[in-house]
C-alpha positions in Angstrom: 198.5 -82.6 -48.8 196.3 -79.0 -48.0 196.7 -78.2 -44.0 193.4 -78.9 -42.7 192.8 -82.1 -44.8 192.4 -85.3 -43.3 194.6 -88.3 -44.1 192.8 -91.3 -45.0 194.3 -94.8 -45.2 191.0 -96.9 -46.4 192.4 -100.6 -48.0 190.6 -102.3 -50.6 189.6 -103.2 -54.3 187.0 -103.0 -56.8 188.6 -104.6 -59.3 185.7 -106.9 -61.5 183.7 -109.2 -59.9 183.7 -110.1 -56.4 185.5 -106.9 -55.2 184.2 -104.2 -53.8 185.6 -101.1 -51.6 184.9 -102.2 -48.3 182.3 -99.7 -46.6 182.6 -100.4 -42.7 185.9 -99.6 -41.2 186.8 -101.3 -37.4 186.4 -98.5 -35.1 187.1 -99.1 -31.1 184.3 -100.3 -28.9 184.4 -100.5 -25.4 183.8 -103.5 -23.0 181.4 -102.2 -20.7 182.2 -104.7 -17.1 179.3 -105.6 -14.9 180.0 -103.3 -11.4 181.0 -105.9 -9.5 184.3 -107.1 -12.4 185.5 -102.9 -11.2 188.3 -103.5 -8.6 188.4 -100.1 -7.6 191.1 -98.0 -5.2 190.5 -94.8 -3.2 193.4 -91.8 -4.1 193.3 -87.9 -1.8 194.7 -85.0 -3.7 195.0 -82.0 -2.7 194.5 -78.9 -5.5 194.2 -75.2 -4.1 194.7 -76.3 -0.7 191.7 -78.1 -0.9 191.7 -82.3 -0.5 190.1 -84.3 -3.6 188.7 -87.2 -3.1 189.9 -89.7 -6.4 187.9 -93.3 -7.4 188.8 -95.4 -9.9 189.8 -96.9 -12.8 185.9 -97.4 -13.9 185.5 -99.0 -17.0 182.0 -97.4 -18.5 181.5 -96.0 -21.2 181.5 -91.7 -20.2 176.8 -92.3 -20.9 177.4 -94.6 -17.9 180.1 -93.0 -15.9 178.0 -89.4 -15.6 174.7 -91.4 -14.4 176.9 -92.9 -11.7 178.3 -89.7 -10.7 174.8 -87.8 -10.8 173.5 -90.4 -8.6 177.1 -90.0 -6.0 176.7 -86.6 -5.5 173.7 -86.4 -5.6 173.3 -88.9 -2.4 176.5 -87.1 -0.7 175.3 -83.6 -1.7 178.9 -83.1 -2.8 180.4 -81.5 -6.2 182.7 -84.0 -8.5 183.4 -84.6 -12.0 184.7 -87.7 -14.2 188.0 -87.7 -16.0 190.1 -90.1 -17.4 187.6 -93.4 -15.9 188.6 -91.7 -12.4 185.8 -89.7 -10.6 186.4 -86.9 -8.8 184.5 -86.0 -5.2 185.3 -83.1 -3.3 186.2 -82.7 0.3 186.7 -86.5 2.2 184.3 -89.0 1.7 186.3 -92.0 1.1 184.0 -94.2 3.5 180.2 -92.1 2.0 181.2 -93.5 -1.0 183.0 -96.2 -1.0 179.2 -97.6 0.7 177.7 -96.2 -1.6 179.9 -98.1 -4.0 179.3 -100.5 -2.8 175.2 -100.4 -2.8 175.3 -100.3 -6.1 177.6 -103.1 -6.1 181.2 -102.6 -7.2 183.8 -103.8 -5.4 187.5 -102.1 -4.3 190.8 -103.6 -4.2 192.0 -102.8 -0.1 189.6 -104.6 2.3 187.5 -102.3 4.0 189.4 -99.9 6.3 
């Protein structure tokens, strides 16, 4: 096999009547959970001397997570990003983020502080 070629492991056959190559391939399907089914936690990190608030883990597809993130960034007037199931917000804004996410129906593991 030459460099750059994709290796395929397709199973199936095409022998006689009733046998055919399966066209459908199984794919990883991400199950979308309702907001109330999430149990989110907060973490704080310092990056380059600045505080970053992390919220997660979200079990959403990227498109839905980006929509929620953009509405939160607008309402909180801060910057942020979505990486690997975690939403990152600039600054120490835990109470504000918690309030906004609870209004959207999300729940948290730890009780209110």
